[in-house]
N, C-alpha and C positions, 0 to 999 in steps of 0.2 A: 414372242413373247413370252412362251411356254421357254422356249431357250434360254432365255435373260435368266426367267427364274430356277432354271435346272445350272445353271452358271454361281447365280447367287448364291444356290444352298450349296454346291462344289466348293466355294471358295469359302462358305462357314463355316463346311465340314473338314478343310484344312485349317482354318485358324482355330477350330476345336483341336484337333490333331496338334497343332502347333502349340497348343497352348498344355498341353496335356503333356506332350515330348519337352517342353518345357518346365514344368515340374518334375518331371519324372530326372533329367538331368541336374534340379537344386536339391532332389532328394541323391542322387548319385552324389552330387557335390559335398555335400554335409556328410552322406557315407563315407566319404573317400579321409575328407576330416578325422573321422571317429576311428577309422582302421589307422591312420598314419600314428595319432594317441595312442591304439591300444597297440601296437605293434615298440611304439616308447616304451609305453607301460612293461610289458612283455620281455623288450630286453632288458629294461633297468632290473626285473625279478630273476633275470636269469643269472646277471651279474652278481644280483645277492646271491641267490642260491649259490652261485660258484664260490663266491667268499667266504660263505659259512661252510660251506663243505670243505673247503681249505682249513677255514680256523678247526674243526671237529677231527680232519686228521694229524690236525698239530697235536690235540688234544690228546687223541689216541694216542699216539705217539710219549707224549708226555706223561698218560697214566701208565704207559708200560713199563717206561723210563724208570718209574716209583714202585711201580710194582716191583720190579727185579732188586731195585735199590731194597726197598722192605725185605725181598725173602733172602738179601745179602746180611740186611745187620741182620735179623729173624739167624738166620744160621751162624751169625759172629757171636749173639748172642750165647745163643746154646753151647758154642765153643768157650763164651767165654766161662760159663756157670762150670762145666767139664772140669775147666782148668781149676776153676775157683775152688771146688769140690773136691778133684786130685788134691790141691794144694794144702787142706784144711785136712784132708786125710792123712796124707803124709805127716803134716806138721803135728797132728794127734798120737799117731804114731813111732815120732821122736818123742813128743814129752813122755808119751806110756813107756818108752822104752827108757828114758833119763831116768823117770821116778821108778820103775821096776828096777833098771840096776843102781840106783842112788838109793831105797831102801833096803835092799838083800845087799849092800855091803856093812 
């Protein structure tokens, strides 16, 4: 009789252990699904980051090109002002010489 009770207790312990294993397996299955979802989200975030980085690189190139154009335009504007001042001074000198020559005669 004691052997039957021990056998029944052993079977009960085995059933409890199987129940615990089943519960752990459900948790692992649930965690596996969450891990798959997390991996998917991480891959999407990585792709988005790469795309944003490419756009930032493109914008940096455009900004650099605009800066160069601005600097070139600024230089040409200075050259234009110098030409205008030089032309104005030359015209003033010609007018002055014309007036000076015309009055003196």
